[in-house]
Residue, then its C-alpha position, 0 to 999 in steps of 0.5 A: m522568523r518562519l519556524h522550520p518544518i522540522y520544529f513542527l515535527r519535533i513538537a508533534g513527535l514529543l506529544d506522540g511519544i508522551s501520549l503512547l507512554v500514558l496509554l501504555g503505562i497508565a491507561m492500560p494498567l488502570k483498565y486491566i489491573w484496576g478495571i477502569d475501562q474508560a481510561v483506555t477509551i479516553m486516552g486511546s482517542i487522545h493518542g489517536g488524534i495526536f498520532i494523525t496530527y503527527v503523520l500530518t507533520i511528517l507529511f509536511a516536513a517530507v514535502r518542504v525539506k530537502w533530506s533523505i526519505l529515510w527520515p520520514v520513514a524512521a519518524l513513522i516507525a518511531a511512533f510505534i516504539p516507546f521512547a523512540n520519539f524522544i531519541l528521534d527528537w534528539k537526532l532531529k534537533k541536531a539535524q535541523v540546521n543542516y537541512s534547508v526548506q525547499p520549494f514544494n515538490y508535487a511528487l510527494i503529494v502523489y506519494s501521500i495520496v498512494f499511501f492514503s489509498f493503500i492504507d485505506l486498504f491495509a487498515q481494513l484487514p484486521v478489523m473488517s471481519t470482526f466489525a461485520t460480525s458485530v453488526g450481525s453478519s453470519t459466517f458466510l456474510v463475513g467472507f462475502i463482505v470482506g471480499l466485496y471491497s476488492l470486487t467493486n474496487t476492480f470496477g472502480n479501477i476500470f472506470s478511473g482508467v477510462m475517465t482519467d484518459k478523457v478528462g485528465p488525472f487531476k480531476i479523477l484524483m480529486i473525485g476519488l479522494l473526496l468520494t473515498s473520504s466521504a465513504l469512509l465516514l458512512y461506517q458511522f451509520v452502519d448498524s446492519p449486514t445489509l447497510l454494511i454491504v451497501v457501504r462496502i460497495i460504494h467504498g470499494f468502487v470509489a476507492g478504486l478511482i484514486v490509484p490508476a489516476a495517481f500512477t498516471f499523473s506520476a508516469n505522465s509527469t516523469i522523464k523516461e530516464q527516471q521512471g523506474k527509480k520514481v516507481a520504486f519510490t512510490g512502492t515505498f509508500v505502498g510498503l509503509a501503508a502495508i506495515i503501518g495500516p494493519a497495526f494502526s487499525g488493530i491498536l486504534s480499533s481496540k482502544t476505540s472503535v472500528p468506525f473511529v479508525f476509518t474517520c481517522v483515515a477519512l481526515l487524511g483523505f480530506l487533507l490530501a484533497i485540499m493539498a492536491a487542489i492547491f498545488l497539483s492543479k498548478h502542476k503541468l504534465l509533460k506534453k505528449s510527443n508530436n508523434e503520439d497520436v490516440s487513434q494510432s496508438v489504440g492497438t498498443l494498449f494490449n501489446a506483449g509488454v502491457i500483457k506481461a505487466y498485467l500478468g505480473a500484477f495478477f500473480l503478484m496479488f495472487s501470491q499476496g492472497v495466498i500469504a494472507y490466507l495461509l500464513p496465519l494458518h501455518v503459523q497456528s499449526l506450528g504452535y506459535d502465537s498469532r502475533l507471529s504472523g504479523t511480525l512475518m508480514s512486517t518482515f517482508g514489507i520492511v525488506a521491500v521498503l529498504i530496497f525501494v529507498l536505498p541506492t538499490n532502487r537504481i537498478f530499475d533504470r539500469i536493468a530491463p524490467s523484464k529481467t528484474m521481473t523474472i528475478g522477482i517472481g522467481l524469488m517469490g515462487i521460491s519463497q512460497l515453496l519454502i514457507g510450507q517447509s519452514t518450521t522454526n521462527l528463524a526460518l520463517h523470518v528468513v524466507l519472508g525476508l526473501y519474499g520481500v526482496g522478490f516483491a520489491l523487484l517485481f512491483p516497480s518492474i511491472n510498473t515501469m513495463l506498463i509505462k514504457a509500453t503504453p503512450a500517455a494518451l492511453r495510460g490511464k486506461a492502461y493503469g485502470y486495467f493494471y489495478a483491476a488485475f491487482s484486485l482480481g489477484v487478491v480475490v482469486g488467490s485467497s478464494v481458489l486455495g480455500w476452495m481446493p481440498i489440499t493441505i496448508t503445505s501443498g497450498f504453498v507448493f502449488t502457489g510456488i509452482i504457479l509463480l515459477l511457471f509464469a517466470t519461465y514463461v517470461i524468460f521464454n518470451m524474453r528469448r523469443d524477442l531477442a531472437l526476433n530482433y536478431 
């Protein structure tokens, strides 16, 4: 008799829960009380390997079991909470009989590839600056090395978009997965700033190949009436990567090494490449409309809807760059522990994920994306204004929760707007420029505020005003379009 996918998930979950308890309850006291450093090094490596196996069983169950996406989300969260795996196992044991195994759903492979691409990004955040320092980089070089990934990622996004339209999204996805996973392994050989710069250039460029191809594949295989909801589900995996990535790399690197963290991510990439080769190669994309001709639609690549989507992507990540740069400084200036910055980031990510996965995601197919975009960017602007004025733990969490609502409304809106404003024949190139705007937004957001001679509070106010001005621009364009149509 074939074993149920949930059975494998339960076994891996129990092993992950046990290894976490051994790491926290035995290995760490051996190191910090009795000075046996090898205990954490060995157990940390074992736990890291079990965790990767656990994540793979979650993915396997997610693609084969017909259940709510809240189950995989709960399983991932449980991995970071002592004893949570045992509670989850008790729940899964009772639920297993109620869920049948379903035919393979290709969309979950695409979601997982998006997750891989963004966890690759977010796993770098807490460790790259310290890793650059450890190989002899100066303070100036550390900042350059950290930003170099996003810069070269921009060129990778554009190249991916152009090639996706020429050879199709599947081939670019496969090339991106294999090259990115290989590039992650190169960190094992880094022992100097010069070599690290070379690896960062390669890594940033090849990683930029994945996301435009993945979103194009998803958009070109989804019927028009379900695109908003599907983009929201994709945003769930981006949010999960934002929550899990920093915690995963921060904890694992402290017990092992930064190159080992990247090796774990690389293994996930190679596995997804194998799964994509098996399943996605057989999936047929929706055929282009007979009326859709590339030669007739070239001029539509930069129409009003596309430009608004690009601007929305830029300002979304501009805001993220400001948050990443100023929020830790603001928390520190208030006298709080630096760990509060992490919990605040998690707060906004969790709120966004809940909006993506709960029935609230239906609004993205029922309300015009320009409206949800305006509300989203407006809430993010208001949140930026309030962050600088918030001085208590509770106030900061409330404001970051509001920011998460704005993020959750904006991300699917600009993706849906882009899909509706571009023909399938040009969608790869459109997504290439779209995610190039994402990458540029991060670079500009964090660097511009660093160059400006203003206080932390003034930086938040400046960003809030910029976002609200953009929201006003979108409203003005909505009214102008209505007037023209009338």
